[in-house]
SETOR-368732 format. One record per residue (C-alpha): chain; residue in one letter; residue number from 1; x, y, z. Coordinates in nm, 3 decimals. Layout:
REC c r   k      px      py      pz
REC A a NUM       X       Y       Z
...
***
This chain:
REC c r   k      px      py      pz
REC A x   1  -0.706  -2.723  -2.284
REC A x   2  -0.719  -2.881  -2.632
REC A x   3  -0.460  -2.643  -2.780
REC A x   4  -0.167  -2.839  -2.643
REC A x   5  -0.071  -3.043  -2.343
REC A x   6   0.070  -2.888  -2.028
REC A x   7   0.444  -2.911  -1.965
REC A x   8   0.565  -3.178  -1.728
REC A x   9   0.839  -2.930  -1.625
REC A x  10   0.757  -2.561  -1.633
REC A x  11   0.458  -2.330  -1.662
REC A x  12   0.193  -2.347  -1.932
REC A x  13   0.169  -2.558  -2.242
REC A x  14   0.453  -2.721  -2.429
REC A x  15   0.613  -2.468  -2.662
REC A x  16   0.516  -2.169  -2.449
REC A x  17   0.757  -1.964  -2.242
REC A x  18   0.947  -1.638  -2.209
REC A x  19   1.059  -1.466  -2.525
REC A x  20   1.435  -1.410  -2.562
REC A x  21   1.377  -1.045  -2.473
REC A x  22   1.183  -1.134  -2.158
REC A x  23   1.445  -1.386  -2.051
REC A x  24   1.718  -1.129  -2.112
REC A x  25   1.535  -0.877  -1.894
REC A x  26   1.503  -1.126  -1.607
REC A x  27   1.864  -1.244  -1.628
REC A x  28   2.010  -0.895  -1.664
REC A x  29   1.832  -0.791  -1.344
REC A x  30   1.975  -1.103  -1.173
REC A x  31   2.328  -1.034  -1.300
REC A x  32   2.316  -0.681  -1.161
REC A x  33   2.162  -0.798  -0.833
REC A x  34   2.421  -1.066  -0.762
REC A x  35   2.722  -0.912  -0.934
REC A x  36   2.783  -1.205  -1.170
REC A x  37   2.790  -1.238  -1.546
REC A x  38   2.760  -1.611  -1.600
REC A x  39   2.546  -1.864  -1.418
REC A x  40   2.617  -2.232  -1.367
REC A x  41   2.344  -2.397  -1.570
REC A x  42   2.183  -2.741  -1.537
REC A x  43   1.921  -2.867  -1.782
REC A x  44   1.621  -3.072  -1.666
REC A x  45   1.607  -3.432  -1.785
REC A x  46   1.400  -3.505  -2.091
REC A x  47   1.068  -3.680  -2.041
REC A x  48   1.205  -3.996  -2.204
REC A x  49   1.494  -4.006  -1.956
REC A x  50   1.288  -3.993  -1.637
REC A x  51   1.316  -4.297  -1.412
REC A x  52   0.965  -4.385  -1.297
REC A x  53   0.887  -4.682  -1.076
REC A x  54   0.656  -4.939  -1.238
REC A x  55   0.287  -4.875  -1.160
REC A x  56   0.179  -5.058  -0.847
REC A x  57  -0.183  -5.067  -0.953
REC A x  58  -0.382  -5.166  -1.260
REC A x  59  -0.732  -5.022  -1.305
REC A x  60  -1.025  -5.260  -1.348
REC A x  61  -1.165  -5.307  -1.697
REC A x  62  -1.457  -5.073  -1.625
REC A x  63  -1.218  -4.783  -1.554
REC A x  64  -0.945  -4.850  -1.811
REC A x  65  -1.099  -4.613  -2.071
REC A x  66  -1.049  -4.316  -1.836
REC A x  67  -0.716  -4.416  -1.680
REC A x  68  -0.355  -4.384  -1.787
REC A x  69  -0.018  -4.497  -1.654
REC A x  70   0.174  -4.350  -1.947
REC A x  71   0.501  -4.173  -1.875
REC A x  72   0.377  -3.823  -1.960
REC A x  73   0.058  -3.850  -1.754
REC A x  74   0.242  -3.972  -1.447
REC A x  75   0.524  -3.717  -1.475
REC A x  76   0.288  -3.424  -1.540
REC A x  77   0.087  -3.509  -1.227
REC A x  78   0.381  -3.556  -0.992
REC A x  79   0.441  -3.195  -0.896
REC A x  80   0.278  -2.856  -0.879
REC A x  81   0.464  -2.531  -0.943
REC A x  82   0.641  -2.465  -0.611
REC A x  83   1.011  -2.377  -0.616
REC A x  84   1.096  -2.702  -0.440
REC A x  85   0.898  -2.890  -0.706
REC A x  86   1.116  -2.739  -0.978
REC A x  87   1.434  -2.824  -0.789
REC A x  88   1.340  -3.188  -0.739
REC A x  89   1.220  -3.220  -1.098
REC A x  90   1.544  -3.058  -1.221
REC A x  91   1.729  -3.337  -1.043
REC A x  92   1.510  -3.605  -1.202
REC A x  93   1.337  -3.700  -0.876
REC A x  94   0.995  -3.837  -0.971
REC A x  95   0.966  -4.090  -0.692
REC A x  96   0.626  -3.950  -0.594
REC A x  97   0.472  -4.000  -0.938
REC A x  98   0.114  -4.133  -0.920
REC A x  99   0.069  -4.491  -1.029
REC A x 100  -0.245  -4.413  -1.227
REC A x 101  -0.403  -4.091  -1.353
REC A x 102  -0.782  -4.103  -1.394
REC A x 103  -0.981  -3.856  -1.605
REC A x 104  -1.341  -3.903  -1.488
REC A x 105  -1.617  -3.771  -1.714
REC A x 106  -1.905  -3.787  -1.468
REC A x 107  -1.984  -3.800  -1.097
REC A x 108  -2.048  -4.172  -1.133
REC A x 109  -1.695  -4.219  -1.259
REC A x 110  -1.553  -4.003  -0.980
REC A x 111  -1.735  -4.223  -0.729
REC A x 112  -1.616  -4.538  -0.906
REC A x 113  -1.252  -4.426  -0.894
REC A x 114  -1.281  -4.345  -0.523
REC A x 115  -1.442  -4.683  -0.459
REC A x 116  -1.165  -4.860  -0.650
REC A x 117  -0.896  -4.663  -0.465
REC A x 118  -1.053  -4.750  -0.132
REC A x 119  -1.062  -5.118  -0.217
REC A x 120  -0.700  -5.107  -0.335
REC A x 121  -0.549  -4.921  -0.038
REC A x 122  -0.456  -4.636  -0.271
REC A x 123  -0.445  -4.266  -0.192
REC A x 124  -0.667  -4.049  -0.413
REC A x 125  -0.530  -3.706  -0.513
REC A x 126  -0.773  -3.450  -0.664
REC A x 127  -0.614  -3.248  -0.945
REC A x 128  -0.739  -2.934  -1.120
REC A x 129  -0.478  -2.751  -1.325
REC A x 130  -0.173  -2.851  -1.122
REC A x 131  -0.075  -2.491  -1.039
REC A x 132  -0.037  -2.546  -0.663
REC A x 133   0.271  -2.376  -0.515
REC A x 134   0.241  -2.549  -0.176
REC A x 135   0.260  -2.918  -0.258
REC A x 136  -0.118  -2.947  -0.268
REC A x 137  -0.143  -3.203  -0.550
REC A x 138   0.173  -3.410  -0.508
REC A x 139   0.110  -3.779  -0.434
REC A x 140   0.358  -3.764  -0.146
REC A x 141   0.222  -4.059   0.049
REC A x 142   0.349  -4.305   0.308
REC A x 143   0.409  -4.626   0.112
REC A x 144   0.379  -4.825   0.434
REC A x 145   0.017  -4.721   0.459
REC A x 146  -0.084  -4.675   0.095
REC A x 147  -0.016  -4.939  -0.164
REC A x 148  -0.032  -4.685  -0.447
REC A x 149  -0.167  -4.346  -0.548
REC A x 150  -0.430  -4.245  -0.801
REC A x 151  -0.463  -3.886  -0.925
REC A x 152  -0.809  -3.773  -1.035
REC A x 153  -0.765  -3.507  -1.304
REC A x 154  -1.099  -3.325  -1.338
REC A x 155  -1.046  -3.161  -1.678
REC A x 156  -1.310  -3.374  -1.851
REC A x 157  -1.575  -3.224  -1.621
REC A x 158  -1.527  -2.864  -1.731
REC A x 159  -1.856  -2.733  -1.870
REC A x 160  -2.086  -2.447  -1.780
REC A x 161  -2.409  -2.644  -1.740
REC A x 162  -2.668  -2.376  -1.673
REC A x 163  -2.689  -1.997  -1.659
REC A x 164  -2.948  -1.807  -1.455
REC A x 165  -2.938  -1.456  -1.599
REC A x 166  -3.214  -1.332  -1.368
REC A x 167  -3.030  -1.411  -1.044
REC A x 168  -2.692  -1.379  -1.214
REC A x 169  -2.555  -1.723  -1.134
REC A x 170  -2.428  -2.028  -1.321
REC A x 171  -2.393  -2.399  -1.252
REC A x 172  -2.039  -2.492  -1.348
REC A x 173  -1.845  -2.817  -1.330
REC A x 174  -1.540  -2.821  -1.107
REC A x 175  -1.295  -2.902  -1.385
REC A x 176  -1.367  -2.584  -1.581
REC A x 177  -1.051  -2.388  -1.660
REC A x 178  -1.066  -2.011  -1.630
REC A x 179  -1.061  -1.916  -2.001
REC A x 180  -1.324  -2.173  -2.100
REC A x 181  -1.547  -2.069  -1.811
REC A x 182  -1.533  -1.701  -1.907
REC A x 183  -1.583  -1.778  -2.277
REC A x 184  -1.905  -1.965  -2.195
REC A x 185  -2.036  -1.677  -1.982
REC A x 186  -1.948  -1.399  -2.227
REC A x 187  -2.249  -1.446  -2.461
REC A x 188  -2.472  -1.387  -2.157
REC A x 189  -2.296  -1.059  -2.077
REC A x 190  -2.178  -1.207  -1.748
REC A x 191  -1.847  -1.285  -1.578
REC A x 192  -1.735  -1.468  -1.266
REC A x 193  -1.475  -1.191  -1.231
REC A x 194  -1.223  -1.416  -1.060
REC A x 195  -0.880  -1.394  -1.216
REC A x 196  -0.596  -1.546  -1.010
REC A x 197  -0.249  -1.529  -1.161
REC A x 198  -0.291  -1.896  -1.253
REC A x 199  -0.624  -1.820  -1.430
REC A x 200  -0.531  -1.983  -1.760
REC A x 201  -0.405  -2.305  -1.598
REC A x 202  -0.632  -2.357  -1.297
REC A x 203  -0.990  -2.472  -1.245
REC A x 204  -1.301  -2.365  -1.062
REC A x 205  -1.285  -2.668  -0.832
REC A x 206  -0.925  -2.587  -0.750
REC A x 207  -1.012  -2.225  -0.675
REC A x 208  -1.286  -2.330  -0.436
REC A x 209  -1.083  -2.605  -0.269
REC A x 210  -0.792  -2.366  -0.202
REC A x 211  -0.990  -2.049  -0.120
REC A x 212  -0.830  -1.880  -0.415
REC A x 213  -0.772  -1.506  -0.424
REC A x 214  -0.838  -1.333  -0.754
REC A x 215  -0.660  -1.042  -0.916
REC A x 216  -0.907  -0.783  -0.790
REC A x 217  -0.784  -0.621  -0.474
REC A x 218  -1.096  -0.526  -0.277
REC A x 219  -1.453  -0.636  -0.206
REC A x 220  -1.498  -0.976  -0.378
REC A x 221  -1.136  -1.080  -0.349
REC A x 222  -1.169  -1.448  -0.260
REC A x 223  -1.367  -1.720  -0.429
REC A x 224  -1.558  -1.760  -0.099
REC A x 225  -1.789  -1.467  -0.173
REC A x 226  -1.882  -1.606  -0.514
REC A x 227  -1.996  -1.957  -0.413
REC A x 228  -2.375  -1.996  -0.400
REC A x 229  -2.387  -2.373  -0.350
REC A x 230  -2.171  -2.682  -0.394
REC A x 231  -2.198  -3.041  -0.503
REC A x 232  -1.926  -3.272  -0.371
REC A x 233  -1.851  -3.642  -0.417
REC A x 234  -1.705  -3.795  -0.101
REC A x 235  -1.606  -4.156  -0.030
REC A x 236  -1.925  -4.177   0.177
REC A x 237  -2.158  -4.037  -0.087
REC A x 238  -2.267  -3.717  -0.261
REC A x 239  -2.332  -3.396  -0.070
REC A x 240  -2.516  -3.100  -0.224
REC A x 241  -2.595  -2.772  -0.051
REC A x 242  -2.909  -2.571  -0.117
REC A x 243  -2.882  -2.282  -0.361
REC A x 244  -2.957  -1.962  -0.168
REC A x 245  -2.840  -1.599  -0.166
REC A x 246  -2.773  -1.632   0.206
REC A x 247  -2.871  -1.838   0.507
REC A x 248  -2.843  -1.830   0.884
REC A x 249  -2.925  -2.198   0.921
REC A x 250  -2.635  -2.315   1.134
REC A x 251  -2.274  -2.358   1.023
REC A x 252  -2.239  -2.346   0.644
REC A x 253  -2.179  -2.677   0.467
REC A x 254  -2.028  -2.481   0.177
REC A x 255  -1.771  -2.325   0.408
REC A x 256  -1.663  -2.671   0.520
REC A x 257  -1.552  -2.754   0.166
REC A x 258  -1.426  -2.410   0.062
REC A x 259  -1.059  -2.434   0.152
REC A x 260  -1.072  -2.807   0.230
REC A x 261  -0.797  -2.872  -0.029
REC A x 262  -0.939  -3.202  -0.145
REC A x 263  -0.923  -3.386   0.186
REC A x 264  -1.301  -3.416   0.237
REC A x 265  -1.435  -3.471  -0.112
REC A x 266  -1.410  -3.373  -0.478
REC A x 267  -1.600  -3.064  -0.590
REC A x 268  -1.782  -3.165  -0.907
REC A x 269  -2.024  -2.872  -0.949
REC A x 270  -2.091  -2.530  -0.804
REC A x 271  -2.350  -2.261  -0.850
REC A x 272  -2.144  -1.942  -0.872
REC A x 273  -2.253  -1.581  -0.829
REC A x 274  -2.183  -1.376  -1.141
REC A x 275  -2.160  -1.010  -1.230
REC A x 276  -2.237  -0.809  -1.540
REC A x 277  -1.932  -0.752  -1.756
REC A x 278  -1.777  -0.410  -1.688
REC A x 279  -1.830  -0.124  -1.935
REC A x 280  -1.674   0.166  -1.747
REC A x 281  -1.311   0.184  -1.637
REC A x 282  -1.072   0.437  -1.494
REC A x 283  -0.718   0.390  -1.371
REC A x 284  -0.364   0.513  -1.343
REC A x 285  -0.036   0.457  -1.161
REC A x 286   0.056   0.673  -0.861
REC A x 287   0.414   0.737  -0.741
REC A x 288   0.508   0.768  -0.372
REC A x 289   0.839   0.851  -0.211
REC A x 290   0.840   0.524  -0.014
REC A x 291   0.642   0.208   0.048
REC A x 292   0.499   0.303   0.386
REC A x 293   0.362   0.633   0.251
REC A x 294   0.187   0.435  -0.022
REC A x 295   0.053   0.192   0.238
REC A x 296  -0.089   0.473   0.451
REC A x 297  -0.266   0.619   0.149
REC A x 298  -0.402   0.279   0.061
REC A x 299  -0.541   0.233   0.411
REC A x 300  -0.742   0.552   0.370
REC A x 301  -0.870   0.436   0.030
REC A x 302  -0.969   0.098   0.172
REC A x 303  -1.147   0.248   0.470
REC A x 304  -1.331   0.504   0.256
REC A x 305  -1.545   0.231   0.099
REC A x 306  -1.442   0.318  -0.256
REC A x 307  -1.363  -0.046  -0.343
REC A x 308  -1.123  -0.005  -0.635
REC A x 309  -1.082  -0.311  -0.856
REC A x 310  -0.707  -0.276  -0.829
REC A x 311  -0.504  -0.087  -0.571
REC A x 312  -0.189  -0.287  -0.523
REC A x 313   0.133  -0.117  -0.427
REC A x 314   0.491  -0.214  -0.513
REC A x 315   0.793  -0.113  -0.311
REC A x 316   1.066   0.064  -0.515
REC A x 317   1.275  -0.250  -0.570
REC A x 318   0.971  -0.458  -0.666
REC A x 319   0.868  -0.188  -0.912
REC A x 320   1.217  -0.188  -1.063
REC A x 321   1.240  -0.568  -1.088
REC A x 322   0.915  -0.585  -1.285
REC A x 323   0.987  -0.286  -1.507
REC A x 324   0.704  -0.085  -1.353
REC A x 325   0.938   0.176  -1.205
REC A x 326   1.295   0.302  -1.195
REC A x 327   1.361   0.203  -0.832
REC A x 328   1.331   0.553  -0.689
REC A x 329   0.963   0.541  -0.591
REC A x 330   0.693   0.307  -0.469
REC A x 331   0.417   0.256  -0.725
REC A x 332   0.044   0.219  -0.665
REC A x 333  -0.155   0.061  -0.947
REC A x 334  -0.503   0.207  -0.904
REC A x 335  -0.809   0.115  -1.112
REC A x 336  -1.188   0.115  -1.094
REC A x 337  -1.441  -0.065  -1.309
REC A x 338  -1.820  -0.091  -1.324
REC A x 339  -2.093  -0.236  -1.540
REC A x 340  -2.334   0.034  -1.429
REC A x 341  -2.187   0.383  -1.397
REC A x 342  -1.897   0.616  -1.484
REC A x 343  -1.620   0.620  -1.226
REC A x 344  -1.468   0.967  -1.225
REC A x 345  -1.596   1.061  -0.873
REC A x 346  -1.448   0.744  -0.722
REC A x 347  -1.119   0.792  -0.902
REC A x 348  -1.103   1.159  -0.803
REC A x 349  -1.158   1.080  -0.435
REC A x 350  -0.899   0.801  -0.438
REC A x 351  -0.639   1.035  -0.588
REC A x 352  -0.720   1.291  -0.320
REC A x 353  -0.642   1.025  -0.057
REC A x 354  -0.314   0.952  -0.235
REC A x 355  -0.224   1.321  -0.257
REC A x 356  -0.269   1.354   0.119
REC A x 357   0.023   1.112   0.155
REC A x 358   0.242   1.253  -0.119
REC A x 359   0.116   1.039  -0.405
REC A x 360   0.141   1.187  -0.755
REC A x 361  -0.043   1.023  -1.049
REC A x 362   0.151   0.922  -1.357
REC A x 363  -0.030   1.097  -1.641
REC A x 364  -0.406   1.147  -1.641
REC A x 365  -0.654   0.903  -1.490
REC A x 366  -0.869   0.772  -1.774
REC A x 367  -1.055   0.467  -1.897
REC A x 368  -0.749   0.324  -2.072
REC A x 369  -0.478   0.442  -1.832
REC A x 370  -0.463   0.102  -1.664
REC A x 371  -0.323  -0.022  -1.998
REC A x 372  -0.048   0.240  -2.015
REC A x 373   0.279   0.326  -1.843
REC A x 374   0.371   0.165  -1.511
REC A x 375   0.027   0.004  -1.472
REC A x 376   0.056  -0.181  -1.802
REC A x 377   0.420  -0.278  -1.742
REC A x 378   0.322  -0.425  -1.407
REC A x 379   0.024  -0.610  -1.559
REC A x 380   0.241  -0.771  -1.826
REC A x 381   0.506  -0.869  -1.571
REC A x 382   0.239  -1.016  -1.342
REC A x 383   0.099  -1.236  -1.618
REC A x 384   0.439  -1.351  -1.743
REC A x 385   0.609  -1.405  -1.404
REC A x 386   0.530  -1.779  -1.375
REC A x 387   0.719  -1.854  -1.697
REC A x 388   1.045  -1.718  -1.550
REC A x 389   1.099  -1.983  -1.284
REC A x 390   1.180  -2.269  -1.520
REC A x 391   1.455  -2.046  -1.668
REC A x 392   1.600  -1.916  -1.341
REC A x 393   1.605  -2.242  -1.142
REC A x 394   1.832  -2.395  -1.408
REC A x 395   2.082  -2.120  -1.324
REC A x 396   2.069  -2.182  -0.947
REC A x 397   1.875  -1.862  -0.886
REC A x 398   1.652  -1.900  -0.582
REC A x 399   1.340  -1.695  -0.643
REC A x 400   1.020  -1.745  -0.451
REC A x 401   0.731  -1.564  -0.290
REC A x 402   0.525  -1.586   0.027
REC A x 403   0.211  -1.396   0.115
REC A x 404   0.030  -1.319   0.435
REC A x 405  -0.216  -1.076   0.595
REC A x 406  -0.189  -0.847   0.897
REC A x 407  -0.392  -0.567   1.051
REC A x 408  -0.300  -0.208   0.968
REC A x 409  -0.171  -0.105   1.310
REC A x 410   0.087  -0.385   1.306
REC A x 411   0.185  -0.370   0.940
REC A x 412   0.498  -0.152   0.942
REC A x 413   0.668  -0.332   1.230
REC A x 414   0.556  -0.665   1.086
REC A x 415   0.699  -0.580   0.744
REC A x 416   1.038  -0.485   0.886
REC A x 417   1.067  -0.794   1.105
REC A x 418   0.975  -1.037   0.827
REC A x 419   1.200  -0.869   0.574
REC A x 420   1.497  -0.862   0.813
REC A x 421   1.453  -1.229   0.908
REC A x 422   1.437  -1.335   0.544
REC A x 423   1.740  -1.127   0.445
REC A x 424   1.940  -1.276   0.733
REC A x 425   1.837  -1.628   0.630
REC A x 426   1.952  -1.564   0.272
REC A x 427   2.297  -1.455   0.393
REC A x 428   2.327  -1.757   0.621
REC A x 429   2.206  -2.007   0.362
REC A x 430   2.397  -1.880   0.059
REC A x 431   2.690  -1.683   0.203
REC A x 432   2.594  -1.366   0.019
REC A x 433   2.328  -1.095   0.026
REC A x 434   2.005  -1.139  -0.161
REC A x 435   1.698  -0.928  -0.199
REC A x 436   1.354  -0.920  -0.035
REC A x 437   1.082  -0.700  -0.184
REC A x 438   0.717  -0.647  -0.099
REC A x 439   0.391  -0.555  -0.264
REC A x 440   0.026  -0.563  -0.163
REC A x 441  -0.203  -0.800  -0.350
REC A x 442  -0.528  -0.731  -0.163
REC A x 443  -0.646  -0.473   0.088
REC A x 444  -0.926  -0.468   0.343
REC A x 445  -1.053  -0.196   0.574
REC A x 446  -0.872  -0.364   0.863
REC A x 447  -0.547  -0.462   0.693
REC A x 448  -0.344  -0.551   0.384
REC A x 449  -0.218  -0.873   0.230
REC A x 450   0.160  -0.819   0.192
REC A x 451   0.326  -1.038  -0.071
REC A x 452   0.702  -1.081  -0.031
REC A x 453   0.945  -1.192  -0.302
REC A x 454   1.295  -1.313  -0.221
REC A x 455   1.586  -1.355  -0.460
REC A x 456   1.914  -1.530  -0.383
REC A x 457   2.195  -1.695  -0.574
REC A x 458   2.223  -2.057  -0.469
REC A x 459   2.433  -2.353  -0.568
REC A x 460   2.332  -2.660  -0.766
REC A x 461   2.336  -2.961  -0.540
REC A x 462   2.232  -2.749  -0.241
REC A x 463   1.934  -2.555  -0.380
REC A x 464   1.670  -2.749  -0.191
REC A x 465   1.846  -2.710   0.143
REC A x 466   1.917  -2.341   0.081
REC A x 467   1.559  -2.268  -0.025
REC A x 468   1.422  -2.464   0.272
REC A x 469   1.630  -2.263   0.519
REC A x 470   1.510  -1.931   0.374
REC A x 471   1.146  -2.037   0.347
REC A x 472   1.149  -2.175   0.702
REC A x 473   1.295  -1.856   0.849
REC A x 474   1.041  -1.642   0.663
REC A x 475   0.750  -1.861   0.772
REC A x 476   0.867  -1.863   1.133
REC A x 477   0.886  -1.483   1.123
REC A x 478   0.535  -1.454   0.977
REC A x 479   0.380  -1.662   1.252
REC A x 480   0.586  -1.505   1.532
REC A x 481   0.483  -1.155   1.421
REC A x 482   0.113  -1.242   1.417
REC A x 483   0.042  -1.294   1.047
REC A x 484  -0.114  -1.587   0.865
REC A x 485   0.096  -1.848   0.691
REC A x 486  -0.104  -1.792   0.372
REC A x 487  -0.351  -1.538   0.243
REC A x 488  -0.439  -1.710  -0.086
REC A x 489  -0.183  -1.979  -0.175
REC A x 490  -0.342  -2.250   0.043
REC A x 491  -0.175  -2.482   0.293
REC A x 492  -0.092  -2.799   0.102
REC A x 493   0.199  -2.996   0.241
REC A x 494   0.442  -2.707   0.225
REC A x 495   0.269  -2.487   0.484
REC A x 496   0.153  -2.761   0.720
REC A x 497   0.400  -2.699   1.006
REC A x 498   0.296  -2.334   1.036
REC A x 499  -0.073  -2.397   0.972
REC A x 500  -0.064  -2.641   1.264
REC A x 501   0.068  -2.358   1.483
REC A x 502  -0.179  -2.101   1.352
REC A x 503  -0.508  -2.287   1.385
REC A x 504  -0.678  -2.345   1.722
REC A x 505  -0.626  -2.696   1.858
REC A x 506  -0.997  -2.759   1.905
REC A x 507  -1.063  -2.666   1.543
REC A x 508  -0.802  -2.919   1.434
REC A x 509  -0.993  -3.183   1.629
REC A x 510  -1.319  -3.078   1.463
REC A x 511  -1.159  -3.096   1.119
REC A x 512  -1.030  -3.446   1.193
REC A x 513  -1.380  -3.548   1.297
REC A x 514  -1.520  -3.418   0.967
REC A x 515  -1.249  -3.611   0.782
REC A x 516  -1.341  -3.928   0.969
REC A x 517  -1.708  -3.886   0.880
REC A x 518  -1.655  -3.815   0.510
REC A x 519  -1.337  -4.012   0.434
REC A x 520  -1.296  -4.276   0.706
REC A x 521  -1.019  -4.459   0.517
REC A x 522  -0.815  -4.142   0.477
REC A x 523  -0.797  -4.181   0.099
REC A x 524  -0.813  -3.818  -0.007
REC A x 525  -0.495  -3.608  -0.028
REC A x 526  -0.321  -3.751   0.280
REC A x 527  -0.089  -3.507   0.456
REC A x 528  -0.275  -3.195   0.347
REC A x 529  -0.429  -2.986   0.630
REC A x 530  -0.428  -3.281   0.873
REC A x 531  -0.254  -3.616   0.907
REC A x 532  -0.440  -3.923   0.780
***
């Protein structure tokens, strides 16, 4: 993270973004979709022009070396990367900016900041890379209850501390960003093999706290499977679980913090299970006449126990929008990898499953085919997608995603209901048709994780209301049809109303009891998962 500071508005570091060619591709697709040539454009305010309230809190002398109330630090820690965050930032609304940003360098300093926040009636907001798309790191607090807010940015605690090559595990600090983590493991021939789309700008602690889903589509898909033990600083003290390959000793303390989204404590270290770096690869893209045919083939692949590294499918419109296809066919991106053995038998069997459902491979399956044709075009689009939003929101284009999971026998009906509800909401909110596409991000033997994208042309001055209406209708449809409100984007503040409907009431009570035991003042991330 030393190469340049992160943008206060937009994805990535300052100076990074879409190339003119990439921006032209995105906007040309939007022009064709909405039947317009020119977009009304609004520029975000410059950092120097932001109106920030004076800090309500001054750190004690002992913490001043690690704290900042400078304009950039406060602005860059106000929002995550949700569509609504961009809309409010575009309008210059930084009312939720933290009063102080702390950059602790040790567990002692984490504990000291929490102690200071508790004594100052300040909310404490854990912060990894700031890539949340659900309002998970915004200091959106009730000023009647909290005098101020303090964000704890964990980037200074980002080292790989110890590597156990025998058991294939490493002790890693929670503030480690993805690229630095992998660079430290590479000399050992090991990898965590967890690559979310936000990989470059997110941290290990954030992945664990949000139950992150990585890029790989089967087997070890979530960070859950990779956690061996945790060390957490809470307002009541430090908690550390025992490092074990498995245990049946009661409910897992690790599981309590995996997915806790910063409301119970701050993850400072974790022993993580590693894998040998892959040496063998095979992959290709497979074309299907329609999305459901591709889904049926993928169910057979998932239930065959082949465990491909990648087996996502894109509906025809999704494939076209990303440049992976021409819009006439659904595309499956299929790939295998291994550190131990060649993969031709696995690839051959997977293609047989595809052929049974009308799937035809694009070219020849080979070690480098995942870097060619539709597979490579999709990969590039996937990596570059986050940079597009800062360009499209300025033009009143409403573009967002939502993901879920459902069992196989309900998928097709579920897909149609959710898509229809979202399309209807777009027409009602904007007065014109939009587009809803779908792909799979992960697959399991018992069901897929559908990932929907919606596109609409909104109006400046009404974008937040229009987006809210569409997002609400889609979320209502997900829950009504039996899906989950989130498969891997976490709950945050944005998904709270539907998470409250999804979880059992008695579990909510148990979670509140855990919160009371670990954070009795309600300092940590108020409004996330449960009310303070």
